[in-house]
MARTI-590094 format. One record per residue (C-alpha): x, y, z. Coordinates in steps of 0.25 Angstrom, whole numbers, plus 2048, in hexadecimal, padded with zeros to 3 digits. Layout:
// residues N
XYZ
...
// end
This chain:
// residues 370
E8DF54BAB
E8AF4EBB9
E98F48BC1
E97F3ABC3
E9FF30BCE
EA0F22BCB
EA5F1BBD6
EB0F13BD4
EB7F0EBE4
EB3F0FBF1
EBAF0DBFE
EB0F13C09
EAFF21C07
EB8F22BFC
EB4F1FBED
EBBF1FBE0
EB3F24BD4
EB3F2BBC6
EADF38BC4
EA6F3BBB5
EA3F48BB0
EA0F4CBA2
EB1F4CB9F
EB1F3EBA2
EB7F39BB2
EC1F39BBD
EC4F31BC6
EC1F34BD6
EC6F36BE0
ECCF40BD9
ED6F4CBDC
ED6F57BD1
EE1F61BD2
EDEF6DBD2
EE0F78BC6
ED9F83BC9
EDDF8DBBD
EDAF7EBB4
EE9F79BB9
EEFF73BC2
EFAF7EBCA
F08F78BC1
F01F6DBB9
EFDF6BBAB
EF1F65BA7
EF9F57BA1
F00F57BAE
EF2F56BB6
EEFF4BBAC
EFAF43BAD
EF9F44BBC
EEDF3CBBB
EE2F49BBF
ED5F47BBB
ECEF54BBF
ED4F63BC0
ECDF6DBC9
ECDF7CBC5
EC7F89BCA
EBAF8FBC5
EBEF9CBCB
ECCF9EBC7
ECAF98BB8
EBEFA2BB8
EC6FAEBBA
ED3FAABB3
ED3FA6BA9
EC4FA7BA6
EB9F9EBA6
EB7FA1B95
EC7FA0B94
EC7F92B9B
EBAF8EB91
EC1F94B85
ECEF8CB85
EC5F7EB88
EC0F7FB95
EC8F79BA0
ECDF6CB9A
ED0F73B8E
ED7F80B94
EDFF75B9E
EE1F6BB94
EDAF62B9D
ED1F54B98
ECFF51BA7
EC4F57BB0
EC4F65BB6
EBCF68BC3
EBCF78BC5
EB7F7EBD3
EADF88BD4
EB5F93BDB
EAFF8EBE7
EBCF8DBED
EC1F9BBE8
EB6FA0BF1
EBCF9ABFD
ECBF9DBF8
EC7FADBF5
EBCFB0BFD
EB3FB7BF2
EA5FBFBF5
E9AFB5BF7
E8CFB8BF3
E80FADBF1
E83FB1BE0
E92FAEBE1
EA0FB0BE5
EA7FBDBE0
EB5FBCBDF
EC1FC5BDD
EC9FBFBD1
ED7FBABD8
EDCFBDBC9
ED9FCDBC8
ED0FD0BD2
EC3FD0BCB
EB4FCCBD1
EADFC0BCB
EA1FBABD0
EA3FABBD2
E93FA5BD2
E8EF97BD2
E89F98BC4
E97FA0BBD
E9EF94BC6
E96F8ABBC
E98F93BB0
EA5F96BB1
EA9F86BB5
EA0F83BA8
EA9F8DBA0
EB4F85BA3
EB1F77BA1
EB3F72BAF
EAFF62BB0
EAAF64BBD
EA9F71BC3
EA4F76BD2
E98F7FBD6
E9AF8CBDD
E9DF8ABEC
EA0F91BF8
EACF8CC01
EADF91C0E
EB9F93C18
EBCF87C20
EBBF91C2B
EAFF98C27
EA5F98C33
E99F90C32
E8FF9BC2B
E98F9EC20
E99F8EC1D
E8AF8FC1C
E8BF9AC12
E94F93C0B
E8BF87C0A
E7FF8FC05
E84F95BFC
E8EF89BF6
E7FF83BF4
E77F90BEE
E83F90BE4
E83F82BE3
E74F83BDE
E78F8DBD4
E85F87BCF
E7CF7BBCC
E71F7FBC7
E7CF89BBB
E83F7CBB8
E76F75BB3
E73F81BAC
E7DF81BA4
E7BF75B9D
E88F71B93
E90F74B9F
E88F6BBA7
E8AF61B9F
E99F60B9E
E9CF64BAC
E97F5EBBA
E96F68BC5
E99F64BD5
E92F6BBE1
E99F6EBEF
E96F6BBFC
E9CF76C06
E99F78C15
EA6F79C1B
EA7F6FC26
E9CF70C2D
E92F62C2C
E85F68C29
E89F72C1D
E90F68C15
E83F5FC16
E7DF6CC13
E85F6FC08
E85F61C02
E77F5FC02
E75F6DBFC
E7EF6ABF0
E7CF5BBEE
E6EF60BED
E71F68BDF
E76F5BBD8
E84F5FBD4
E8DF55BCB
E97F54BD6
E99F58BE4
EA6F5FBEC
EA9F60BFB
EADF70BFB
EB2F7BC08
EBBF6FC0E
ECBF6EC0E
EC9F7EC11
ED1F7EC1D
EC9F76C26
ED1F69C2D
ECFF5CC26
EC6F55C31
EBBF61C2F
EBBF60C20
EBCF51C21
EAEF53C28
EAAF5EC21
EAAF53C16
EA3F47C1B
E98F52C1D
E93F53C10
E98F46C08
E8DF3EC0C
E85F48C04
E8DF49BF7
E87F3EBEC
E91F30BEB
E8EF30BDC
E94F3DBD8
EA3F43BDC
EA6F4ABEB
EB0F54BE8
EBAF58BF7
EBFF67BEF
ECBF6DBF4
ED1F60BFA
EE0F5ABF7
EE5F54C04
EE7F45C04
EE0F43C13
ED5F4DC0E
ED2F43C00
ED3F37C06
ECAF3CC11
EBFF41C07
EC1F35BFD
EBDF2CC0A
EB1F35C0C
EABF33BFC
EB4F3EBF6
EB9F3EBE5
EC0F4BBE2
EC9F54BE7
ED0F60BE2
EDAF68BEA
EE8F72BE8
EF0F69BF1
EF9F62BE9
EFEF6EBDF
EFEF76BEC
F05F70BF3
F0FF6CBE7
F12F7BBE4
F16F7EBF3
F1FF6FBF3
F16F65BFA
F17F57BF5
F0CF4BBF6
F11F3FBF8
F0CF32BFC
F14F36C0A
F0DF42C0B
F11F51C0A
F1FF57C09
F24F64C04
F30F65BFB
F36F73C01
F3BF6CC0B
F4BF6DC0B
F4CF5EC0C
F48F5BBFF
F53F64BF8
F5CF57BF5
F52F4EBF4
F51F45BE7
F43F3FBEA
F37F42BE3
F2CF49BE9
F25F3ABEE
F2EF30BED
F23F24BEF
F1CF2ABE3
F25F27BD6
F1CF2BBCF
F19F39BD2
F1AF43BC5
F25F4ABCE
F2BF3EBD1
F38F41BC8
F3BF4EBCF
F43F4EBDE
F3EF54BEA
F4BF5CBEA
F47F61BDB
F3BF66BDD
F3DF6DBE9
F47F73BE2
F3FF78BD9
F34F7CBE5
F3EF84BEB
F42F8CBDF
F33F8EBDB
F32F87BCD
F26F82BC8
F2AF76BC5
F2AF73BD2
F1BF75BD5
F17F6EBC7
F1FF60BCB
F19F60BD8
F0BF65BD5
F0DF58BCB
F11F4FBD7
F07F54BE1
EFCF53BD6
EFFF44BD1
F01F41BE1
EF2F46BE4
EEDF3EBD9
EF3F32BDC
EEFF33BEB
EE1F33BE4
EE3F27BDE
EE9F20BE8
EDDF23BEF
ED4F1DBE5
EDAF12BE4
EDAF0EBF3
ECBF11BF2
EC9F08BE7
ED1EFEBEF
ECBEFFBFB
ED6F04C03
ED2F11C03
ED3F12C13
EDFF0FC14
EE5F18C09
EDDF23C11
EE7F20C1E
EF2F20C16
EEFF2EC12
EEDF33C21
EFAF2AC25
F02F34C1A
EF9F41C19
EF5F43C28
F00F4AC2D
// end
């Protein structure tokens, strides 16, 4: 089923809207917590529901290796498997091409399993088959994400191969019959920070008529100015009546600047990874709870936000749990950080609808620029 986007509010280039799929709908701008293996680290599906998340991101590469796509399918698909009735978006394995460095040919990517060393060929067609089998609501086409420090020839090769794989992946998806009636498929734009290659990739991917479009290959080590320049190169070419997704972005300034340019969807491990290392997200910025100054503090993690799901526990107590490596600390702080970022997105949406987005944007820079 083709994903559709209905705009519900606008302030400058920033917009709010509703994305509709075969499963139902979710509102934008939308942050999608990362549940790589079908669960957000330290959280259960009822936690995620209580926090107000509407979409979870899971990963094709990891699920096809453990427990296996057939096992996920037998246990009810992703939704039954994880007991989650919201949306699942699945990455295709393209990020693992960036992070694991498999052998690449035009046929596909040959990985050595991070679990047992076995060899697996992931082709654009297999990425479609696996995501169809596990029952994603939105599946991503397989792409090649180069490093931010790759030379121009490597980036050009990644753009060419991404286009080749996108055409094959789109054809495989549309030929899938039942899956294509239940799922949506997004294409991915590559091109690094090169303006011409970004535009070339966007034109190639849009020509394949996907159900939504993602900007990949940014926020992978380049500075923010280069990242936003890369985004500016291609955003005007992506259809405004379909969802637009920035892959792997979770910092508040990056998000607010991307929303200002018309992006609707985001994912990142930032709030959960920060939580495991004791970094707290607050309206005043971030801080690390392991600092000695918090050992005797009876304040909650964010005194300005009494509704935080972690508000009942003190900084001193949670620091103690971190210092003694008690897993409860990561769970409680993860609840707080994920809730904070989802609330941040809601506040941004409110500012767009109220016509005060520029004021919100300035406030984000004022807090997070340091």
